[in-house]
Every structure is written in C-alpha cells, then in structure tokens.
C-alpha positions as a printed NumPy array, in Angstrom:
array([[ 15.939,  37.698,  16.878],
       [ 15.698,  40.884,  18.799],
       [ 15.643,  44.028,  16.715],
       [ 17.597,  42.571,  13.829],
       [ 16.262,  41.19 ,  10.577],
       [ 18.312,  38.422,   9.079],
       [ 19.071,  37.002,   5.695],
       [ 21.865,  34.767,   4.656],
       [ 24.71 ,  36.456,   2.878],
       [ 28.36 ,  37.341,   3.181],
       [ 30.111,  37.057,   6.507],
       [ 31.525,  40.172,   8.179],
       [ 34.574,  41.714,   6.57 ],
       [ 37.122,  44.27 ,   7.666],
       [ 38.837,  47.243,   6.088],
       [ 42.43 ,  46.422,   5.067],
       [ 43.544,  49.834,   6.388],
       [ 42.692,  48.979,   9.965],
       [ 40.856,  46.605,  12.237],
       [ 37.492,  48.366,  11.888],
       [ 34.784,  45.749,  11.396],
       [ 31.912,  46.368,   9.004],
       [ 29.076,  44.093,   8.008],
       [ 27.738,  43.76 ,   4.501],
       [ 25.008,  46.413,   4.149],
       [ 22.581,  43.743,   2.913],
       [ 22.976,  41.691,   6.097],
       [ 20.976,  43.138,   8.949],
       [ 21.902,  42.253,  12.496],
       [ 21.16 ,  44.084,  15.705],
       [ 23.768,  46.66 ,  16.68 ],
       [ 24.655,  44.599,  19.766],
       [ 25.371,  41.527,  17.621],
       [ 27.403,  43.63 ,  15.184],
       [ 29.499,  45.057,  18.032],
       [ 29.845,  41.655,  19.722],
       [ 31.232,  40.089,  16.533],
       [ 33.63 ,  43.003,  16.07 ],
       [ 34.756,  42.835,  19.712],
       [ 35.39 ,  39.092,  19.68 ],
       [ 37.172,  39.405,  16.336],
       [ 39.402,  42.116,  17.804],
       [ 40.267,  39.969,  20.835],
       [ 41.21 ,  37.064,  18.574],
       [ 43.011,  39.067,  15.895],
       [ 44.837,  41.61 ,  18.019],
       [ 44.814,  40.162,  21.545],
       [ 46.995,  37.143,  20.791],
       [ 45.891,  35.519,  24.048],
       [ 46.723,  38.543,  26.195],
       [ 44.071,  40.607,  28.034],
       [ 42.887,  43.673,  26.111],
       [ 41.06 ,  46.587,  27.696],
       [ 37.541,  47.362,  26.471],
       [ 38.58 ,  50.96 ,  25.897],
       [ 41.301,  49.865,  23.466],
       [ 38.954,  47.554,  21.564],
       [ 36.303,  50.263,  21.454],
       [ 38.746,  52.789,  20.024],
       [ 39.996,  50.342,  17.383],
       [ 36.526,  49.207,  16.358],
       [ 34.697,  52.516,  16.726],
       [ 32.417,  51.202,  19.489],
       [ 31.469,  53.215,  22.601],
       [ 33.365,  51.667,  25.523],
       [ 30.466,  51.572,  27.976],
       [ 28.198,  49.884,  25.432],
       [ 30.913,  47.375,  24.568],
       [ 31.374,  46.624,  28.285],
       [ 27.663,  45.714,  28.542],
       [ 27.964,  43.435,  25.521],
       [ 31.121,  41.829,  26.892],
       [ 29.257,  40.995,  30.106],
       [ 26.858,  38.876,  28.025],
       [ 29.79 ,  37.234,  26.245],
       [ 31.436,  36.546,  29.604],
       [ 28.274,  34.919,  30.999],
       [ 28.183,  32.736,  27.867],
       [ 31.826,  31.789,  28.628],
       [ 33.114,  33.053,  25.28 ],
       [ 35.46 ,  35.573,  26.895],
       [ 37.136,  35.983,  30.284],
       [ 37.785,  39.162,  32.196],
       [ 40.749,  40.001,  34.379],
       [ 40.703,  42.983,  36.739],
       [ 43.523,  45.19 ,  37.851],
       [ 46.802,  46.247,  36.258],
       [ 47.383,  44.311,  33.073],
       [ 43.711,  43.372,  33.072],
       [ 41.174,  43.27 ,  30.301],
       [ 39.388,  40.622,  28.286],
       [ 40.616,  37.629,  26.326],
       [ 38.955,  34.682,  24.611],
       [ 37.833,  31.936,  27.003],
       [ 38.407,  29.277,  24.327],
       [ 40.316,  29.047,  21.103],
       [ 39.097,  31.13 ,  18.167],
       [ 38.493,  27.892,  16.264],
       [ 35.927,  26.821,  18.894],
       [ 33.917,  30.058,  18.836],
       [ 31.421,  30.443,  16.005],
       [ 29.276,  33.366,  14.961],
       [ 26.281,  31.378,  16.23 ],
       [ 27.811,  31.318,  19.733],
       [ 28.201,  35.097,  19.628],
       [ 24.703,  35.791,  18.265],
       [ 23.069,  33.501,  20.821],
       [ 25.116,  34.987,  23.685],
       [ 23.768,  38.432,  22.827],
       [ 20.255,  37.693,  21.512],
       [ 19.405,  34.285,  22.979],
       [ 18.678,  31.027,  21.138],
       [ 17.49 ,  31.42 ,  17.564],
       [ 14.542,  29.065,  18.061],
       [ 12.951,  31.307,  20.696],
       [ 12.906,  34.176,  18.255],
       [ 11.572,  32.168,  15.337],
       [  7.948,  32.382,  16.438],
       [  5.802,  35.231,  15.195],
       [  3.701,  37.084,  17.773],
       [  0.082,  35.955,  18.079],
       [ -2.448,  37.774,  15.936],
       [ -5.597,  39.217,  17.523],
       [ -7.827,  37.743,  14.847],
       [-10.264,  34.875,  15.298],
       [ -8.46 ,  32.837,  12.654],
       [ -5.083,  33.215,  14.426],
       [ -2.271,  32.067,  12.154],
       [ -4.364,  29.89 ,   9.844],
       [ -3.445,  31.989,   6.794],
       [  0.204,  32.643,   7.65 ],
       [  3.237,  30.516,   6.849],
       [  4.255,  30.117,  10.518],
       [  6.045,  26.864,   9.648],
       [  8.617,  28.979,   7.816],
       [ 10.154,  30.771,  10.831],
       [ 11.635,  27.698,  12.501],
       [ 13.071,  26.585,   9.148],
       [ 14.651,  29.988,   8.506],
       [ 16.075,  30.12 ,  12.038],
       [ 17.584,  26.669,  11.516],
       [ 19.151,  27.638,   8.178],
       [ 20.504,  30.888,   9.55 ],
       [ 21.875,  29.07 ,  12.594],
       [ 23.619,  26.543,  10.36 ],
       [ 25.275,  29.299,   8.346],
       [ 26.451,  31.04 ,  11.522],
       [ 27.739,  27.826,  13.068],
       [ 29.896,  27.156,   9.996],
       [ 31.869,  30.374,  10.515],
       [ 34.443,  30.367,  13.313],
       [ 36.252,  33.392,  14.694],
       [ 39.482,  31.718,  13.571],
       [ 38.239,  31.65 ,   9.966],
       [ 37.4  ,  35.367,  10.22 ],
       [ 40.932,  36.064,  11.454],
       [ 42.423,  34.028,   8.601],
       [ 40.31 ,  35.923,   6.089],
       [ 41.27 ,  39.257,   7.646],
       [ 44.974,  38.364,   7.412],
       [ 44.555,  37.268,   3.772],
       [ 42.882,  40.547,   2.857],
       [ 45.594,  42.598,   4.564],
       [ 43.778,  43.849,   7.658],
       [ 46.398,  45.563,   9.816],
       [ 46.984,  44.162,  13.279],
       [ 47.357,  46.52 ,  16.192],
       [ 50.854,  47.368,  17.244],
       [ 52.272,  47.345,  20.755],
       [ 52.224,  51.177,  20.742],
       [ 48.835,  51.273,  22.463],
       [ 49.907,  48.994,  25.299],
       [ 50.617,  50.428,  28.724],
       [ 53.406,  48.787,  30.7  ],
       [ 53.669,  49.141,  34.464],
       [ 56.6  ,  48.104,  36.626]])
C-alpha cells in the first residue's frame, strides 16, 4: 500500500491534553493515511456536524494546511467528507461517523488494498517460484478486516473515554 508498511496492532490514539492524533510507533502507515485518519477524526470529534475549515483542523492536529487540503480532496472524491465554500464554509463528514471505517479512509487515500498486495515482478528466470506470493493477498485481507472493524465513531468514543479535550468555540469566526 503506497509507501507504508503495515502490521496489525493498536488503533490510533490521541493525547488526553488535546486533539492531536498519534499512531502507535509500531504501526506504520503512510503519512497521508496518518493525516487522513487524524483529519476525519477531528471532523467527527470536534465538528459536530458543522463545517470546519482545513486551517483549523491543521492547527489542531499539527498538519500543514495545504497538504491536508490535498488529502481532503481524495476523501471528498471518495464521498467520506463534503466541502462547503464561502463564509461559514469548510468540511464536514458526508455520512455518520458510525458508517465510516478506517478501511474507507485508507482506501480513499491509497486505493484498494488488493491492488497493493502484489509484489513487483522479479527479473529472474524463475520469477516468483521461490517466494511466498500467496501471502500478500492474505495479509491484505486480514489488514482490511481489522481496519473495517474500526469506525470513526468508535475512535471518538475511545477519545472521549480517555479524556481527549474537544475544541472550544473560541476558534470559530462568526460573521453577520
């Protein structure tokens, strides 16, 4: 899957002091996937159904705004989030947090797991005769199952249980 190397392990967790998302150091995902999960989590946990500007999410999560905007375009194409332009605009979830899984987010950013499960061809006459190529599809399936069992709503519940602070209305800009 892209640049990331995967192994099953703990799901993302957040610092109780703030909404900053961190992944378990033993779980390696591409930076885009990491940021996408953090961005969607922030929309669900702090957005409360209202549009949130990318700049605000980026500041809360420690993600460069322009990079997050590129990632959000992929999430928008996958119909996981919706964008609204103009005053009071920003992004919000396109479906309920219970309907969005980590698998949806990973595949929106990196593409289907199955495509990435094949090893590149080897320039040897024997090809893959001596390699366990059968393993990659199995691992992709197992990883996909683990991701599909974790919804954004369950991440929000876990964050609330561990005391992750929600953003306050201080950062909102009101126009009349």
